[in-house]
Structures are given as C-alpha cells and as structure tokens.
C-alpha atoms as an extended CHARMM CRD file, in Angstrom:
* protein
*
        73  EXT
         1         1  MET       CA             70.3680000000      139.6330000000       66.4210000000  PROA      1               0.0000000000
         2         2  THR       CA             71.2320000000      137.1540000000       63.6810000000  PROA      2               0.0000000000
         3         3  PRO       CA             68.7860000000      137.0530000000       60.7790000000  PROA      3               0.0000000000
         4         4  ARG       CA             66.5040000000      134.0280000000       60.6280000000  PROA      4               0.0000000000
         5         5  ILE       CA             67.2510000000      133.7700000000       56.8970000000  PROA      5               0.0000000000
         6         6  LYS       CA             70.5650000000      135.1440000000       55.6930000000  PROA      6               0.0000000000
         7         7  ASN       CA             70.7420000000      137.2550000000       52.5440000000  PROA      7               0.0000000000
         8         8  GLY       CA             71.2240000000      134.9910000000       49.5190000000  PROA      8               0.0000000000
         9         9  ALA       CA             70.1840000000      131.8090000000       51.3470000000  PROA      9               0.0000000000
        10        10  MET       CA             68.1320000000      129.2310000000       49.4440000000  PROA      10              0.0000000000
        11        11  VAL       CA             64.6750000000      128.6070000000       50.9030000000  PROA      11              0.0000000000
        12        12  SER       CA             61.8030000000      126.2700000000       50.0950000000  PROA      12              0.0000000000
        13        13  ILE       CA             58.4140000000      127.9080000000       49.7190000000  PROA      13              0.0000000000
        14        14  ALA       CA             54.9740000000      126.2940000000       49.7190000000  PROA      14              0.0000000000
        15        15  PRO       CA             51.9780000000      128.0230000000       48.1250000000  PROA      15              0.0000000000
        16        16  PHE       CA             49.8780000000      130.0530000000       50.5360000000  PROA      16              0.0000000000
        17        17  PRO       CA             46.3290000000      128.6440000000       50.5720000000  PROA      17              0.0000000000
        18        18  THR       CA             43.6600000000      131.1020000000       49.4190000000  PROA      18              0.0000000000
        19        19  GLY       CA             41.5320000000      132.2570000000       52.3370000000  PROA      19              0.0000000000
        20        20  ALA       CA             43.9500000000      130.9350000000       54.9720000000  PROA      20              0.0000000000
        21        21  LEU       CA             45.4140000000      133.0410000000       57.7600000000  PROA      21              0.0000000000
        22        22  PRO       CA             49.1670000000      132.6980000000       58.3650000000  PROA      22              0.0000000000
        23        23  GLU       CA             50.3700000000      131.9070000000       61.8760000000  PROA      23              0.0000000000
        24        24  VAL       CA             52.2940000000      134.4370000000       63.9350000000  PROA      24              0.0000000000
        25        25  GLY       CA             55.9800000000      133.5370000000       63.6280000000  PROA      25              0.0000000000
        26        26  GLN       CA             55.7450000000      132.1490000000       60.0950000000  PROA      26              0.0000000000
        27        27  VAL       CA             57.8990000000      133.6150000000       57.3570000000  PROA      27              0.0000000000
        28        28  VAL       CA             55.9340000000      134.4390000000       54.2170000000  PROA      28              0.0000000000
        29        29  LEU       CA             56.6640000000      135.5450000000       50.6770000000  PROA      29              0.0000000000
        30        30  ALA       CA             54.7140000000      138.7360000000       50.0480000000  PROA      30              0.0000000000
        31        31  ARG       CA             54.5300000000      141.3960000000       47.3810000000  PROA      31              0.0000000000
        32        32  VAL       CA             55.3810000000      144.7730000000       48.9160000000  PROA      32              0.0000000000
        33        33  ARG       CA             55.6040000000      147.8930000000       46.7570000000  PROA      33              0.0000000000
        34        34  LYS       CA             56.0810000000      145.8720000000       43.5530000000  PROA      34              0.0000000000
        35        35  ARG       CA             58.8810000000      143.7590000000       45.1180000000  PROA      35              0.0000000000
        36        36  TRP       CA             58.8200000000      140.1880000000       46.3980000000  PROA      36              0.0000000000
        37        37  MET       CA             60.1300000000      139.9620000000       49.9710000000  PROA      37              0.0000000000
        38        38  LEU       CA             60.2880000000      137.4720000000       52.8210000000  PROA      38              0.0000000000
        39        39  HSD       CA             58.7290000000      138.8000000000       56.0120000000  PROA      39              0.0000000000
        40        40  LEU       CA             57.9600000000      137.5340000000       59.4880000000  PROA      40              0.0000000000
        41        41  VAL       CA             54.2660000000      137.5100000000       60.4260000000  PROA      41              0.0000000000
        42        42  SER       CA             53.9770000000      139.3120000000       63.7740000000  PROA      42              0.0000000000
        43        43  ALA       CA             50.1760000000      139.5960000000       64.0690000000  PROA      43              0.0000000000
        44        44  THR       CA             47.0110000000      138.8250000000       62.1130000000  PROA      44              0.0000000000
        45        45  ARG       CA             43.5260000000      140.2020000000       61.8260000000  PROA      45              0.0000000000
        46        46  LYS       CA             40.6760000000      139.5440000000       59.4350000000  PROA      46              0.0000000000
        47        47  GLY       CA             42.0240000000      139.6780000000       55.8920000000  PROA      47              0.0000000000
        48        48  GLN       CA             45.4470000000      141.0590000000       56.8690000000  PROA      48              0.0000000000
        49        49  ALA       CA             48.8180000000      140.1170000000       58.3020000000  PROA      49              0.0000000000
        50        50  GLN       CA             51.2550000000      142.4030000000       60.0700000000  PROA      50              0.0000000000
        51        51  ILE       CA             54.7040000000      141.8890000000       58.5860000000  PROA      51              0.0000000000
        52        52  SER       CA             57.9310000000      142.5890000000       60.4380000000  PROA      52              0.0000000000
        53        53  ASN       CA             61.6080000000      141.8280000000       60.4040000000  PROA      53              0.0000000000
        54        54  ASN       CA             63.2770000000      139.7200000000       63.0660000000  PROA      54              0.0000000000
        55        55  HSD       CA             64.8020000000      142.8010000000       64.7210000000  PROA      55              0.0000000000
        56        56  GLY       CA             61.4170000000      143.9130000000       66.0620000000  PROA      56              0.0000000000
        57        57  HSD       CA             60.6880000000      146.5230000000       63.3680000000  PROA      57              0.0000000000
        58        58  VAL       CA             57.0770000000      146.3630000000       62.1700000000  PROA      58              0.0000000000
        59        59  ASN       CA             56.7940000000      147.1000000000       58.4580000000  PROA      59              0.0000000000
        60        60  GLY       CA             53.0030000000      147.3610000000       58.5240000000  PROA      60              0.0000000000
        61        61  TRP       CA             49.8470000000      145.5210000000       57.5470000000  PROA      61              0.0000000000
        62        62  THR       CA             49.3550000000      143.8010000000       54.2120000000  PROA      62              0.0000000000
        63        63  SER       CA             46.3610000000      142.1660000000       52.6170000000  PROA      63              0.0000000000
        64        64  LEU       CA             46.3720000000      138.3730000000       52.5730000000  PROA      64              0.0000000000
        65        65  SER       CA             46.0710000000      138.6280000000       48.7850000000  PROA      65              0.0000000000
        66        66  ASN       CA             49.6770000000      139.9500000000       48.7570000000  PROA      66              0.0000000000
        67        67  ILE       CA             50.9650000000      136.7670000000       50.4300000000  PROA      67              0.0000000000
        68        68  VAL       CA             51.7060000000      134.0090000000       47.9450000000  PROA      68              0.0000000000
        69        69  GLY       CA             53.9190000000      131.5740000000       49.8460000000  PROA      69              0.0000000000
        70        70  ILE       CA             55.0780000000      130.2750000000       53.2140000000  PROA      70              0.0000000000
        71        71  VAL       CA             58.7140000000      129.4400000000       53.8840000000  PROA      71              0.0000000000
        72        72  LEU       CA             59.1360000000      125.8060000000       54.8970000000  PROA      72              0.0000000000
        73        73  ASP       CA             61.3780000000      124.9620000000       57.8710000000  PROA      73              0.0000000000
C-alpha cells in the first residue's frame, strides 16, 4: 500500500480546536513519546483518538490533548 503522505513531503496543518473530536480518516499531528508524528485517526471515543498507520497497524489510543493539528487536504 502506498503511503498517504510520503516521507519528507510538505504538508499544511491547521490547529486542532480545543475540545473537538477528530473525524475517523483524518490525519493529525500528535505528540507520541516526546516525538511529533503524523497519524491516521482510526477510531474515537470520549477524550481520545485511536491512531494508526495506513497499513492497518493500530498504534494505540492517545489523549486529545496530544493532538495539536490536522493535516489539510
């Protein structure tokens, strides 16, 4: 499967609104283990988003406070 965003590609990011819930399928900028990474949102629940890669691997759940931006199409 081809990555949705290729390594080194330039992306535009909008701020993630405080208290909002990202939509499944959106790509977000999140802080994970002290690193900033782009991840695909694969599910949501109150106060959390499940982040995955586009190969079907689920990385886990993260607090919405760790999400700071949404990649614009």
